[in-house]
Backbone as CSV, one residue per row, in Angstrom:
resi,resn,N_x,N_y,N_z,CA_x,CA_y,CA_z,C_x,C_y,C_z
1,UNK,92.932,64.861,125.038,92.508,65.506,125.857,92.818,67.156,126.062
2,UNK,92.187,68.254,126.072,92.284,69.439,125.719,93.542,70.064,127.036
3,UNK,94.408,69.722,127.020,95.646,69.908,128.306,95.841,71.545,127.969
4,UNK,96.089,71.918,129.357,96.763,73.038,129.785,98.223,72.468,129.682
5,UNK,99.114,73.117,129.480,100.516,72.704,130.161,101.837,73.587,130.517
6,UNK,102.684,72.960,131.177,103.896,73.874,131.709,104.910,72.747,130.455
7,UNK,105.857,73.440,129.348,106.647,73.197,128.855,105.973,71.881,127.813
8,UNK,104.707,72.078,127.405,103.900,71.160,126.563,103.776,69.848,127.038
9,UNK,103.861,69.707,127.903,103.312,68.135,129.053,102.540,68.290,130.379
10,UNK,102.136,67.024,130.621,101.420,66.892,131.844,101.608,65.515,132.100
11,UNK,102.277,65.229,133.651,102.986,66.914,134.386,104.050,67.205,133.728
12,UNK,103.892,68.960,134.183,105.229,69.600,133.785,106.344,68.759,133.999
13,UNK,107.394,69.532,133.508,108.747,69.111,133.771,109.361,69.007,135.315
14,UNK,109.794,67.993,135.645,110.144,67.986,137.429,111.692,68.807,137.292
15,UNK,111.550,69.482,138.364,112.190,70.702,138.736,113.044,70.036,140.107
16,UNK,114.469,69.632,139.693,115.065,69.440,141.256,116.361,69.985,140.806
17,UNK,116.664,69.992,142.407,117.821,70.979,142.961,118.138,70.472,144.340
18,UNK,119.138,71.490,144.775,119.777,70.777,146.370,119.184,72.116,147.233
19,UNK,119.099,71.596,148.370,118.399,72.976,149.396,119.779,73.616,149.369
20,UNK,119.287,75.016,149.304,119.946,76.085,149.492,120.640,76.506,147.945
21,UNK,120.126,75.836,147.254,120.251,76.711,145.979,119.761,77.794,145.387
22,UNK,119.916,78.930,144.826,119.260,79.745,144.163,118.343,79.293,142.776
23,UNK,117.434,79.317,142.767,116.592,79.190,141.557,115.734,80.447,141.102
24,UNK,116.216,80.391,139.608,115.541,81.418,138.470,114.858,80.738,137.477
25,UNK,113.206,80.903,137.839,112.622,80.510,136.841,111.804,81.490,136.015
26,UNK,112.418,81.369,134.602,111.476,82.169,133.722,110.065,81.569,133.430
27,UNK,108.891,81.945,133.656,107.662,81.577,133.187,107.387,82.467,132.049
28,UNK,107.088,82.314,130.926,106.520,82.651,129.952,105.496,82.146,129.558
29,UNK,104.132,82.720,129.690,102.666,82.476,129.227,102.486,82.412,128.022
30,UNK,102.577,81.113,127.324,102.091,81.265,125.859,100.731,80.660,125.593
31,UNK,100.152,80.902,126.747,98.638,80.194,126.622,98.124,81.002,126.271
32,UNK,96.129,80.984,126.861,95.450,81.739,126.433,94.587,82.442,127.470
33,UNK,95.165,81.691,128.799,94.059,82.221,130.144,95.784,82.720,130.895
34,UNK,95.097,83.750,132.024,96.454,83.965,133.083,96.448,82.741,133.467
35,UNK,97.952,82.937,134.113,98.578,81.535,134.996,99.559,82.004,135.452
36,UNK,100.063,81.026,136.823,101.089,81.284,137.742,101.728,80.166,138.092
37,UNK,103.153,80.011,138.660,103.558,78.763,139.283,103.500,79.506,140.809
38,UNK,103.028,78.355,141.819,102.946,78.292,142.894,103.450,77.131,143.239
39,UNK,105.026,77.539,143.925,105.738,76.313,144.380,105.354,75.906,146.000
40,UNK,105.215,74.848,146.260,104.968,74.192,147.779,106.523,74.558,148.197
41,UNK,106.689,74.656,149.537,107.920,74.649,150.346,108.150,76.247,150.536
42,UNK,109.329,76.631,150.622,109.252,78.281,151.669,110.262,79.204,150.601
43,UNK,109.771,80.329,150.372,110.052,81.322,149.683,109.309,82.430,150.054
44,UNK,109.916,83.630,149.266,109.057,85.147,149.922,107.928,84.934,149.156
45,UNK,106.919,85.633,149.912,105.422,85.603,149.335,105.327,86.509,148.027
46,UNK,105.903,87.401,147.806,106.116,87.929,146.080,106.673,86.858,145.001
47,UNK,107.366,85.561,145.399,107.635,84.411,144.623,106.278,83.028,144.981
48,UNK,105.493,83.724,145.526,104.182,82.494,145.962,103.351,82.700,144.588
49,UNK,103.146,82.813,143.752,102.541,82.582,142.449,100.887,82.454,142.650
50,UNK,100.738,83.117,144.380,98.967,83.423,144.171,98.371,84.395,144.478
51,UNK,97.031,84.379,144.307,96.528,85.863,143.651,96.889,87.158,144.901
52,UNK,96.914,86.686,146.102,97.162,87.234,146.806,98.419,88.205,147.025
53,UNK,99.557,87.517,146.798,101.063,87.969,146.507,101.431,88.445,145.317
54,UNK,100.888,87.844,144.183,101.546,87.957,142.922,100.555,88.403,141.681
55,UNK,100.375,89.457,140.912,99.767,89.352,139.913,99.468,88.229,139.262
56,UNK,98.459,87.977,138.473,98.753,86.683,137.447,99.077,87.202,136.085
57,UNK,99.947,86.074,135.530,100.840,86.273,134.368,99.977,86.096,133.094
58,UNK,99.507,87.298,132.373,98.706,87.462,131.352,99.387,86.497,130.067
59,UNK,98.499,86.230,129.383,99.084,85.660,127.944,99.978,86.714,127.320
60,UNK,100.896,85.994,127.008,102.369,86.875,126.068,103.349,87.496,126.867
61,UNK,102.847,87.495,128.564,103.581,88.247,129.534,104.291,87.056,130.247
62,UNK,105.597,87.729,131.008,106.342,86.743,131.607,106.722,86.907,132.956
63,UNK,107.160,86.182,133.848,107.473,86.415,135.595,108.686,86.121,135.608
64,UNK,110.093,86.056,136.542,110.704,85.418,136.823,110.801,85.110,138.064
65,UNK,110.647,83.977,138.860,110.709,83.400,139.643,112.058,83.403,140.581
66,UNK,112.344,83.805,141.430,113.921,83.779,141.898,113.797,83.789,143.508
67,UNK,114.201,82.275,143.997,114.080,82.315,145.852,115.019,81.405,145.646
68,UNK,115.268,80.611,147.046,116.295,79.810,147.626,115.204,78.799,147.698
69,UNK,116.308,77.724,147.161,115.374,76.311,147.463,115.099,75.814,149.129
70,UNK,114.254,75.540,149.754,114.219,75.022,150.996,112.403,74.846,151.416
71,UNK,112.547,73.867,152.259,113.481,72.699,152.715,113.460,71.586,151.720
72,UNK,114.406,70.822,152.056,114.495,69.642,151.409,113.106,68.365,150.849
73,UNK,112.847,67.970,150.198,111.490,67.246,150.135,110.921,66.972,148.916
74,UNK,109.930,66.362,149.053,109.211,66.176,147.547,107.849,67.017,147.545
75,UNK,108.277,68.178,146.456,107.203,69.221,146.742,106.061,69.030,145.543
76,UNK,105.113,69.903,145.258,104.315,69.868,143.688,104.787,71.394,143.678
77,UNK,104.469,71.698,142.370,104.321,73.115,141.569,103.002,72.810,140.819
78,UNK,102.479,74.026,140.904,101.035,74.183,140.145,100.315,75.682,139.957
79,UNK,99.971,75.905,138.761,99.341,77.299,138.574,98.418,77.297,139.896
80,UNK,98.215,78.650,139.633,97.317,79.162,141.699,96.308,79.912,140.633
81,UNK,96.104,79.982,139.430,94.746,81.156,138.925,93.574,80.227,139.139
82,UNK,92.627,81.261,139.262,91.500,81.033,139.562,90.730,80.684,138.258
83,UNK,89.654,79.207,138.298,89.666,78.451,139.368,90.482,77.150,138.939
84,UNK,90.850,77.112,140.769,92.102,76.414,141.170,92.139,75.115,140.525
85,UNK,90.582,74.143,140.526,90.466,72.958,140.419,90.909,72.817,138.718
86,UNK,90.103,73.766,137.867,90.196,73.868,136.430,91.464,73.749,136.130
87,UNK,92.500,74.655,136.615,93.864,74.340,136.302,94.761,73.363,136.809
88,UNK,94.294,72.691,137.876,95.103,71.245,138.198,94.333,70.292,137.085
89,UNK,93.002,70.567,137.145,92.270,69.616,135.917,93.544,69.297,134.539
90,UNK,93.034,70.262,134.307,93.674,70.582,132.526,95.363,70.303,132.555
91,UNK,96.127,70.498,133.875,97.483,69.482,133.778,98.623,70.324,134.403
92,UNK,97.950,71.910,134.878,98.969,72.832,135.101,99.588,72.139,136.362
93,UNK,100.557,71.405,136.578,101.123,70.987,137.695,102.448,70.303,137.478
94,UNK,103.595,69.992,138.272,104.669,69.391,138.400,105.259,69.147,139.178
95,UNK,106.213,68.405,139.484,107.045,67.539,140.757,108.242,68.949,140.734
96,UNK,108.462,69.231,142.385,109.339,69.884,142.913,110.061,69.267,143.720
97,UNK,111.413,69.148,143.358,111.954,67.873,144.393,113.546,68.741,144.681
98,UNK,113.561,68.848,146.009,114.789,69.519,146.586,115.380,68.669,147.396
99,UNK,116.564,68.456,147.069,117.556,67.062,147.608,118.105,67.876,148.677
100,UNK,118.503,66.880,150.229,119.167,67.727,151.170,120.693,67.960,150.713
101,UNK,121.188,69.109,151.194,122.206,68.953,150.961,123.729,68.003,150.965
102,UNK,123.428,67.104,152.237,124.141,65.789,152.180,123.700,65.018,151.258
103,UNK,122.934,64.776,150.358,122.538,64.051,149.333,121.529,62.895,150.090
104,UNK,121.367,61.665,149.446,120.408,60.651,149.903,121.256,59.317,149.269
105,UNK,121.193,58.379,149.805,121.683,57.386,149.616,121.611,56.968,148.190
106,UNK,122.087,56.454,147.131,121.792,56.040,145.418,120.940,55.253,145.784
107,UNK,119.630,55.251,144.766,118.652,54.205,144.374,118.133,54.338,143.214
108,UNK,117.290,53.734,142.773,116.543,53.803,141.385,115.575,54.409,141.421
109,UNK,115.049,55.503,141.097,114.405,56.671,141.394,112.785,56.581,140.368
110,UNK,111.446,56.453,140.998,110.526,57.265,140.088,109.847,58.257,140.666
111,UNK,109.324,59.305,139.609,108.583,60.187,139.722,106.902,59.796,139.342
112,UNK,106.560,59.732,140.571,104.855,59.356,140.313,103.636,60.319,140.516
113,UNK,103.134,60.819,139.724,102.181,62.101,139.915,101.148,61.603,139.457
114,UNK,100.286,61.459,140.728,98.862,60.547,140.172,98.121,61.970,140.133
115,UNK,97.230,61.159,138.747,95.870,62.214,138.296,94.988,61.519,137.474
116,UNK,94.378,62.270,136.930,92.795,61.289,136.861,92.388,62.537,135.893
117,UNK,91.058,62.088,134.882,90.168,62.384,134.339,89.190,62.485,133.886
118,UNK,88.195,63.845,134.378,87.097,63.901,134.060,86.252,63.951,132.467
119,UNK,86.631,62.570,132.261,85.988,62.995,130.515,84.608,63.043,130.050
120,UNK,83.530,63.085,131.347,82.328,63.267,131.025,82.024,64.474,131.490
121,UNK,82.880,65.282,131.934,82.552,66.480,132.767,81.600,66.676,133.652
122,UNK,81.626,65.567,134.480,80.321,65.507,135.405,80.731,65.646,136.756
123,UNK,82.299,66.192,137.147,83.111,66.487,138.436,83.615,65.262,138.871
124,UNK,83.754,64.009,138.343,84.342,63.116,138.838,85.049,62.370,137.968
125,UNK,86.326,61.749,138.651,87.297,61.049,137.225,86.796,59.722,136.863
126,UNK,86.631,59.493,135.266,86.439,58.053,134.794,87.824,57.481,134.598
127,UNK,88.912,58.494,134.374,89.887,57.023,134.107,91.451,57.699,135.214
128,UNK,91.825,57.184,135.833,92.975,57.103,136.886,94.074,57.233,136.417
129,UNK,95.338,57.663,136.547,96.566,57.735,135.826,97.700,58.190,136.471
130,UNK,98.865,57.421,136.544,100.119,58.208,137.080,100.572,58.661,135.718
131,UNK,101.483,59.820,135.889,101.808,60.568,135.134,101.151,60.538,133.673
132,UNK,100.046,60.817,133.657,99.083,61.156,132.765,98.497,59.755,131.793
133,UNK,99.563,58.656,132.434,99.345,57.364,131.156,98.343,56.479,132.198
134,UNK,96.875,56.002,131.798,95.839,55.694,132.552,96.100,53.944,132.834
135,UNK,96.376,53.989,134.385,96.197,52.611,134.369,97.275,51.934,134.145
136,UNK,98.222,52.591,133.671,99.842,52.030,133.117,100.268,51.162,134.371
137,UNK,100.576,51.178,135.357,101.083,50.012,136.214,100.427,48.817,136.642
138,UNK,99.199,49.057,136.497,98.390,47.593,136.547,98.350,46.834,135.889
139,UNK,99.014,47.416,134.154,99.214,47.032,132.746,100.484,46.546,132.872
140,UNK,101.451,47.332,133.678,102.607,46.980,133.391,103.439,47.219,134.649
141,UNK,103.303,46.458,135.575,103.836,46.378,137.140,105.553,46.669,136.436
142,UNK,106.242,47.581,137.638,107.755,47.752,138.141,108.551,46.665,138.717
143,UNK,109.282,45.643,137.966,109.906,44.353,138.396,111.348,45.327,139.327
144,UNK,111.059,44.692,140.390,112.440,45.428,141.280,113.216,43.916,142.019
145,UNK,114.590,43.840,141.931,115.321,43.158,142.314,115.347,42.890,144.033
146,UNK,115.485,41.523,144.599,115.520,41.495,146.469,116.808,42.291,146.577
147,UNK,116.418,43.227,147.590,117.492,44.242,148.222,117.513,45.581,147.355
148,UNK,117.032,45.749,146.468,117.454,46.894,145.604,116.927,47.975,146.339
149,UNK,117.344,49.146,146.142,116.933,50.437,147.197,116.402,51.254,146.074
150,UNK,114.579,51.134,146.013,113.818,52.090,145.178,113.493,53.223,145.955
151,UNK,113.681,54.375,144.977,112.559,55.629,146.249,111.911,56.126,145.047
152,UNK,110.476,55.995,145.582,109.363,56.765,144.385,109.019,58.015,145.303
153,UNK,108.839,58.962,144.333,108.490,60.443,144.662,107.128,60.757,144.312
154,UNK,106.166,60.618,145.279,104.825,60.251,144.894,104.159,61.355,145.446
155,UNK,103.235,62.206,144.179,102.576,62.835,144.627,100.981,62.913,143.907
156,UNK,99.790,63.384,144.773,98.871,63.459,144.610,97.914,64.589,143.811
157,UNK,97.586,64.467,142.776,97.053,65.658,142.077,95.508,65.227,142.115
158,UNK,94.569,64.205,142.450,93.516,64.060,141.823,92.455,64.934,142.622
159,UNK,92.125,66.169,141.534,91.162,67.083,142.130,89.745,66.448,142.521
160,UNK,89.007,66.158,142.369,87.808,65.202,142.229,87.636,64.184,143.617
161,UNK,89.100,63.579,143.709,88.949,62.524,144.771,89.511,62.729,146.356
162,UNK,89.126,62.705,147.216,89.717,63.218,148.331,90.499,62.343,148.673
163,UNK,90.616,60.817,148.685,91.866,59.897,149.107,92.114,59.421,147.747
164,UNK,93.330,59.344,147.673,93.909,58.088,146.621,94.880,57.151,146.943
165,UNK,94.986,56.104,147.016,95.794,55.413,147.482,97.206,54.619,146.436
166,UNK,98.468,54.343,147.638,99.494,53.813,146.841,99.679,52.502,147.303
167,UNK,100.134,51.413,146.567,100.117,50.111,147.434,101.374,49.267,146.836
168,UNK,101.509,48.595,147.093,103.227,47.671,147.039,101.885,46.051,146.876
169,UNK,102.457,45.450,146.186,101.703,43.588,146.398,102.991,43.240,147.003
170,UNK,102.643,42.331,148.284,103.579,41.487,149.304,104.847,42.148,149.379
171,UNK,105.069,43.453,149.661,106.056,44.175,150.273,105.927,45.117,151.214
172,UNK,106.761,45.634,151.525,106.800,46.946,153.251,107.658,48.024,152.036
173,UNK,107.579,48.749,152.870,108.316,50.346,152.655,108.713,51.079,153.357
174,UNK,109.300,52.294,153.635,109.461,53.507,154.317,108.857,54.163,153.693
175,UNK,107.739,55.300,154.920,107.106,56.098,153.968,107.834,57.801,154.836
176,UNK,108.325,58.568,154.116,108.592,59.770,154.479,107.873,61.032,154.030
177,UNK,107.251,61.215,154.971,106.087,62.248,154.767,106.747,63.385,154.269
178,UNK,106.844,64.319,153.261,107.538,65.009,152.060,108.446,64.839,151.747
179,UNK,109.259,64.017,152.385,110.622,63.499,152.307,110.952,64.529,152.806
180,UNK,110.499,65.335,153.708,111.253,66.163,154.744,111.813,66.085,156.160
181,UNK,112.233,64.784,156.317,112.673,64.103,157.476,113.581,62.802,157.170
182,UNK,114.482,62.314,157.944,115.428,61.334,158.132,114.423,59.855,158.925
183,UNK,114.019,59.967,159.742,112.813,58.808,159.707,111.921,58.560,159.239
184,UNK,111.954,57.448,158.816,110.522,56.681,158.263,109.529,56.477,159.130
185,UNK,108.261,56.068,158.460,106.916,55.790,159.033,107.229,54.023,158.238
186,UNK,106.792,52.955,159.032,107.288,51.794,158.255,105.539,51.545,158.063
187,UNK,105.403,51.394,156.664,104.013,50.897,156.090,104.086,49.260,155.208
């Protein structure tokens, strides 16, 4: 698949920090199209990576994103150049995790970014994937131990489907919307 990438991979590298950390991310555009990084969360408008607030970073140029990480939770970052759908489909996205200042209970953690591929360019996905590996967990489920705390950071970037589901077989789990609250919703 002819992907566009952050650091040569789809999804781009996970960016993890703690609430209140100052982030300085140097974005060098080594591609052939204008790009940005749009971070979900709260930050100054000039660090937003959208066409209204920041000029596109042209090929061969760079931009320094400098802001304080807020609020804690599971967020997305992605290119916000037009057309947005194309930049997402080509792979310009990644996970942005901000841990709360007090931390979280220790757990076995998984980062799962649901994506898909329109292999025949008809505007619909033919291949569904997690972290760009098609049908991975249908073929190789993740075993867990009874009583083990498992934390999954789940992000959906399927650009051609309005709804995509995540489910466990024969298990219940707590759902923390965006990870920004401490009160779970039992699913």
